N, C-alpha and C positions, 0 to 999 in steps of 0.2 A: 729060302724066301726072305729071310731078314736081309740078306746081302742085296737082293733086288730092291727092297724098300728103301735102304739107305742109298742106292744108287739113283733111284727116281727122286727122292727128296733132294740129294745133292745137285741133281740137274734142274729140278723145278724151282727151288728157292732162289738161285742166282739170276735165273731167267726172269723171274717175277719182279725182283729187285730191279734189274736193268730195264725192264719194260715199263715199270712205274716211273723211274726217273726220266726215261726218254719222253713219256707224255708231257711232263713238265717243261722240258727243253723245247718240245715242239710248240707248245703254247706260247712260250716266250719268243721263239723265232718268228711265230706267225704274228704276234703283236708287233715285233720290229719291222717285219715286212710290210705290214699294212700301214704303219707309220711312215715308212720310206717311201710309198707311192701316193701322190696327191689324190688319186681317185679311188683309193680305198681298196685297190686290188693288189694282192700280194705280188712281190717281184717275181716269185718263183712260180707264178700262176701259168697254166697252160696259154692263157689268152693275153698274157701281159705285153707281148710284142705288138698284138693287134689293138690293144687299148692304147699303148704308147702312139702307135701310128695314127689312130683315131684322134687322140688329144692333139698331135701335131697337126693334122688336117684341119681341126677346128680352129687352131691358132692362125694357119694360113688363111682360112675362110674369113676370119675375123680382120686380118690384115688387108684382104681384098675388098671387104665391105667397107672399111674405113677410107681405103682409097678411092672406091666409087663414090662414097658420099662427099669426099673432098672434091672430087672431079664435078660431080653435079652442082657442088656450091659454086665453083669457079665458073661453070657454064652459066648458072644463073645470074652471077655477077656481071658477066660480060654481056648478056642479054639485056640487062637493065641499062647499060650505058648508051 
């Protein structure tokens, strides 16, 4: 019985120590990931590829909107002549 108790203790204590240290590392990694992505989504998130694609699409849309506004202004200038 005493031998089994020591076996359990010798297995549980190291696992508890490793588990506690892993939680601290996970929190540090999560804060680094959140800081790395401008949208606040961690890089290792399941949806990070979709978020990046959406951000890229929003950038393209802004470029198209700017080009359309420039074209409208040019057309209005030509109509006034």
